[in-house]
Structures are given as C-alpha cells and as structure tokens.
C-alpha positions as CSV (number, residue, x, y, z in Angstrom):
1,X,78.9,94.7,120.4
2,X,75.9,96.8,119.3
3,X,77.9,99.1,117.0
4,X,78.7,96.2,114.7
5,X,75.0,95.8,114.0
6,X,75.0,99.3,112.6
7,X,77.6,98.5,110.0
8,X,75.8,97.3,106.9
9,X,78.7,95.6,105.1
10,X,81.5,94.1,107.3
11,X,83.9,92.0,105.3
12,X,87.0,90.2,106.7
13,X,89.4,89.3,103.9
14,X,91.8,86.6,104.7
15,X,94.6,87.5,102.3
16,X,92.0,88.2,99.7
17,X,91.9,91.3,97.5
18,X,89.1,94.0,97.6
19,X,86.4,93.1,95.1
20,X,86.0,95.2,92.1
21,X,82.6,96.4,93.3
22,X,84.0,97.4,96.7
23,X,86.8,99.2,95.1
24,X,84.5,101.1,92.8
25,X,82.2,102.0,95.7
26,X,85.0,103.5,97.7
27,X,86.3,105.4,94.7
28,X,82.8,106.7,94.1
29,X,82.5,107.9,97.7
30,X,85.9,109.5,97.5
31,X,87.0,109.0,101.1
32,X,88.2,106.1,103.2
33,X,89.2,105.9,106.8
34,X,92.2,103.6,107.2
35,X,94.1,102.0,110.1
36,X,96.5,99.1,110.5
37,X,97.4,96.6,113.2
38,X,100.9,95.3,113.5
39,X,103.0,92.8,115.5
40,X,104.9,95.7,117.1
41,X,105.8,99.4,116.8
42,X,109.0,99.1,114.7
43,X,108.3,99.2,111.0
44,X,111.8,97.9,110.4
45,X,111.4,94.6,112.2
46,X,107.7,94.1,112.9
47,X,105.0,93.0,110.5
48,X,101.8,94.6,109.2
49,X,99.0,92.2,110.2
50,X,95.7,93.9,109.2
51,X,94.4,96.9,107.3
52,X,91.0,98.3,108.4
53,X,89.0,100.4,105.9
54,X,85.7,102.2,106.5
55,X,84.0,104.1,103.7
56,X,80.4,105.1,103.6
57,X,79.2,102.2,105.8
58,X,81.4,99.7,104.0
59,X,83.8,98.1,106.5
60,X,86.7,95.9,105.6
61,X,89.4,94.1,107.5
62,X,92.2,92.8,105.3
63,X,94.4,90.2,106.9
64,X,97.8,90.3,105.3
65,X,99.3,87.0,104.2
66,X,102.0,87.7,101.7
67,X,99.9,88.2,98.5
68,X,99.8,91.3,96.3
69,X,96.2,92.6,96.5
70,X,95.9,94.7,93.4
71,X,92.7,96.5,94.1
72,X,93.7,97.3,97.7
73,X,97.1,98.6,96.6
74,X,95.4,100.7,93.8
75,X,93.1,102.2,96.5
76,X,96.1,103.2,98.6
77,X,97.8,104.7,95.5
78,X,94.9,106.5,93.8
79,X,94.6,110.3,94.3
80,X,90.8,109.9,93.7
81,X,90.3,108.8,97.3
82,X,91.2,110.8,100.4
83,X,92.7,108.4,102.9
84,X,92.1,109.5,106.5
85,X,94.5,108.0,109.1
86,X,95.3,108.7,112.7
87,X,99.1,108.9,113.1
88,X,99.5,108.4,109.3
89,X,103.3,108.2,109.5
90,X,103.1,105.0,111.5
91,X,100.6,103.4,109.1
92,X,102.1,104.6,105.8
93,X,105.7,103.5,106.7
94,X,104.5,99.9,107.3
95,X,102.4,100.0,104.0
96,X,105.3,101.5,102.1
97,X,107.7,98.9,103.4
98,X,105.4,96.0,102.7
99,X,104.4,96.8,99.1
100,X,107.0,99.4,98.0
101,X,104.3,101.9,97.1
102,X,103.6,105.6,97.7
103,X,100.2,106.2,99.3
104,X,98.6,109.3,98.0
105,X,96.0,111.9,99.1
106,X,96.7,111.3,102.8
107,X,95.1,113.1,105.7
108,X,95.9,112.6,109.4
109,X,93.8,113.4,112.5
110,X,96.9,113.4,114.7
111,X,98.9,115.8,112.6
112,X,95.8,118.0,112.3
113,X,95.4,118.1,116.0
114,X,99.1,118.9,116.6
115,X,98.8,121.8,114.1
116,X,95.6,123.1,115.7
117,X,96.7,122.6,119.3
118,X,100.4,123.1,119.2
119,X,100.7,123.6,123.0
120,X,98.8,120.5,123.8
121,X,100.7,117.3,124.7
122,X,97.9,114.6,124.3
123,X,96.9,113.8,120.7
124,X,95.9,110.1,121.0
125,X,92.8,108.9,119.1
126,X,91.1,108.1,122.4
127,X,91.6,111.6,123.7
128,X,90.6,113.3,120.5
129,X,87.4,111.3,120.2
130,X,86.5,112.3,123.8
131,X,87.3,116.0,123.1
132,X,85.6,116.4,119.7
133,X,82.9,113.8,119.5
134,X,82.3,112.8,123.1
135,X,83.0,109.2,122.2
136,X,84.9,106.9,124.5
137,X,86.7,103.9,122.9
138,X,88.6,101.1,124.6
139,X,92.3,100.8,123.7
140,X,92.7,97.3,125.2
141,X,93.6,95.0,122.3
142,X,96.6,96.7,120.6
143,X,99.1,94.1,121.7
144,X,96.9,91.0,121.0
145,X,97.8,88.5,118.4
146,X,96.8,90.1,115.1
147,X,98.2,87.2,113.2
148,X,95.5,84.9,114.4
149,X,93.9,82.9,111.6
150,X,90.5,84.0,113.0
151,X,90.1,87.4,114.7
152,X,88.1,87.4,117.9
153,X,85.0,89.6,118.4
154,X,87.0,91.8,120.7
155,X,89.7,92.3,118.1
156,X,87.1,93.1,115.4
157,X,85.5,95.7,117.8
158,X,88.9,97.2,118.5
159,X,89.9,97.4,114.9
160,X,86.7,98.9,113.7
161,X,86.6,101.5,116.5
162,X,89.9,102.8,115.2
163,X,88.3,103.7,111.8
164,X,84.6,104.3,112.0
165,X,84.9,107.7,113.7
166,X,87.9,109.0,111.8
167,X,86.0,110.9,109.1
168,X,83.7,112.9,111.5
169,X,86.7,113.5,113.8
170,X,88.8,114.8,111.0
171,X,86.1,117.1,109.7
172,X,85.6,118.6,113.2
173,X,89.3,119.3,113.5
174,X,89.7,120.7,110.0
175,X,86.7,122.9,110.5
176,X,88.6,124.6,113.3
177,X,91.9,124.6,111.3
178,X,90.2,126.5,108.5
179,X,88.9,129.2,111.0
180,X,92.5,129.6,112.3
181,X,94.0,130.1,108.8
182,X,96.0,126.9,109.1
183,X,94.5,124.9,106.2
184,X,97.4,125.5,103.8
185,X,100.1,124.4,106.2
186,X,98.0,121.4,107.3
187,X,97.5,120.2,103.7
188,X,101.2,120.6,103.0
189,X,102.0,118.6,106.1
190,X,99.6,115.8,105.0
191,X,101.1,115.8,101.5
192,X,104.6,115.4,102.8
193,X,103.8,112.2,104.9
194,X,104.1,109.7,102.0
195,X,107.4,111.2,100.8
196,X,108.9,111.2,104.3
197,X,107.8,107.6,104.8
198,X,109.4,106.6,101.4
199,X,112.6,108.4,102.4
200,X,112.8,106.6,105.7
201,X,111.9,103.1,104.3
202,X,114.4,103.5,101.6
203,X,117.3,104.5,103.8
204,X,117.3,108.3,103.3
205,X,116.5,109.2,106.9
206,X,119.3,111.7,107.2
207,X,118.5,114.0,104.3
208,X,117.3,116.8,106.5
209,X,120.2,116.6,109.0
210,X,123.0,119.2,108.9
C-alpha cells in the first residue's frame, strides 16, 4: 500500500479521543475531510463503527466504542473547521444520532456534483474521482467487519482512500460551480444538511410534507 507511506501521521484511535495537539493542528489548518464506516446503511438500526479524518497530512481513524470523545465532538461542532464529506447526509445522520450534536460548517462533494451536473445520474465517489482527478479507488471493503478490534491493512487502505482525495475533489467541483453562478445555492444546500439530519434523527421527518 504505497499511498500509506506518503501519509506522515496516521493514527488509529481505539475509542480514544483526539489529542489536544491534533485538535489544534486541524483547527489551525481550517479544513478536514471526514468519512465514516458503519455496520449497515440504516442510521436508525445500524451502528457507526469508525470515523476517518484527513487534514493537512494528518490522518486519523477513530474506532467508536461508546465513549464521549470531547475533542473529536468539538471538532465536528466548531464552525472554525470546514468539514468535507462525500454524501454528508449519510454521515451526519449517524453522527447526530450517536452523540446528539449538530455538525457545523459542512461541505459535500456529492451534493456539489448533483448541483453542478443536475442531469447526470452517477455521483459516486469512485466516479467523481475518476472524472475530476483521474484517480481510481477500490470500493471493495464497505461491507467488511468494521467492528473488528484490529483493522486489517485492506480496511485501513479503504478507509483512508475515502478521505485523502476529498479536499482536492471538492475544490475542483466548486471551482466549476463558481463559474456557473451556483455558489450561493450550493452553500445554502450544505448549510441545510445538519439541520435536516437533526430533524430526521429527532422524529421531524414530515415537516416539509403537505
């Protein structure tokens, strides 16, 4: 796995909180790419297993184990750090349910792609990376056992591939969004994600129905 050798600081936290220094480093950088792995696709019945964070060469995999990681939660809540997801609604719902928090300053490559390419059907991370960065990633471990006490090298590869390219991918898409005068509507869409997630998790799914 040659790409792992290029990551200077890879930490796997087994139900441990972010260190104060890692938290400060991410806040100083101001951006973090984030993804999660779960035991299934249904936020109502499945569990959040890991959270992957990549920020300015700092790579972290947090393995959830029932604690309340104060620094990690503060990172998710602080408006000082832009959080870049792919399919943010999926991730933010699981996070909101687990810790009863509102994630702030959210951006989403999938939403951005759907706004930019409204007539296109395929907006998967794999396809977007091929289209915009000419990078091909494997999506072969999504249904593996993410509750393992020790993640395999293949799981680590898979998890980090889902975050290490999000920042340049997002910037590529947003550059085109700006040239199409869609920046305001995309920002408003990103800002709405945490509120919509909170509404769904707290039983207000029907507030927009007739």
